[in-house]
N, C-alpha and C positions, 0 to 999 in steps of 0.2 A: 632201171638196171642197165638198159642199153647205153644211156649217156655216161654211165659210170664205168663202162668197160674200156680198158685201154685200147687204142687203135690197133695195137699189135696182137690182140686176142682174136684168134681165128673164129671163135664162136660168135663174134659180132656180125659176121657175114651170114650166119646160119639162123638168125632169129626170125626173119621174115619169110612167109610161105613161098615166095618166088625163089628163095635161095636155099630152102631147107633140103637136105639130102633125102633122096627117096630110098635110102638104105633099108628101112624097115617095112616098106610098102610091098604088098603082094595082093593078088586077087584069088579068091577061093570060090568054088562052085562052078556051075555050068549054066548056059542059057540065060533064062530070066532070073536065075537065083545067084548070079555073080555078085559078090560083095567085096568091095575094096577095103582092106584092113591096113591100119597103121598102128600096130600094137607093139609096145615095148614092155616086156615082162620084167626084166631086170637089166640094169646097166652096170658095166664094170666101173664106171665113174662113181655110181652110187655106192658100190661096195668099197672102193677106196676112201670115199668121204666118210662112210660109216666107220671104217677101220681107223681113219685119222682121228675122228671125233672121239671114239671110244678109247683109243690109246692116250689121247690128250687128257681125257677125264680120269684115266687111271694113273696119270703122272708120267707116262712114257712118252716124253716129248720127241725123242729121237725117231721112234717108229711112226709117230704121228706126222712128223715133218717129212719123212720119206714118202708116206702115202699121199700127203698133200702135194708134194712136188711132182708125183707121177701125173696127177691131174693137170697141174700147171704146165708141165712139159708138153703134154699132148695138145693143150690149148694154144700155146704160144710157139710151138715148133722151133723155127730158127731164131726167134726173138726171145727165147726162154732164158730167164735168169733165175737160178735156184734160190729159193727162200732159205735163209740160214738162221734167222732169228725166231725164237719161240715166244717172243713177247707178243701177246695178243693173238696167238696162233689159233686158239679155239674160236674166236670171233671170225678170223680169216677163213677157217674151215667152214663155219656155218654160212658165211657169205658166199663162199665158193659153191656150197650146196644149193643156195638160192639161185645162183647164176646157172649152174650146170643142169639143174632139174627144172628149169623154168618151163612153165606151161604143162607140166606133167601131173598136176593135181595133188601134190602132197604138201603144199605150203601150209595149209591150215593145220594139218596133223603135226608138222614139224614145229610150228609155233606153239602148239599145245604141249608137245613133248618137251620143248626147251623152256616152257613157262615164260614165253615172251608175249607182249601185248598183241592181241589180234587186231585191235583197232584202238583209236584214242579212248582213253578211259581206264585201261589196264585191267587187272584181275577182277575188279568189282563188276565188270560188265560181261565176264566170260560166261556166266550162267545162261545168257540168252543165245549163246552159240553152241550149247550142248545138243547132241542128238538125242531125241526122246526115245526111251525104251518102249516098244510096242505094248499096248495094254494086254494083249493075249499072253505075252511073256510074263508080265507082272501077275496076271491072274493065275498062270500055271505054276508060279513059284512064289510063295509068300515071303521069301527072304529077299527078293529083289525090290529095291526102292527106286522110284523115278529120279532121274538126274535133277 
């Protein structure tokens, strides 16, 4: 992903720990119970990308393009050139999601949601990546079946 980012994309300088913004870091607790946290609950970029993807899937390319361009404008600042074509826009939005939410732990769920291959082999190997339902849940509800 890093090598695929254009040189003018400001996010390229934020990927490595020595350059990551401390914007979300804070310390809680006192004395020996101090805990440093770096939690992101929800990001505006994620909301715009979700909006763009859902609008595109509903056939509303104009609103999808507007939401997509909001993300690109923030990423490129002075080097920003607006995207005007809707050709392949859904794939561009999904790729932008991958870049924007890098290292945030949702790649697996997004691949599942988009029904894209998790690894080489495609859908026939998906079964091995399913999360098992705990046995106590299955025992408590006879209508639940194991994945």
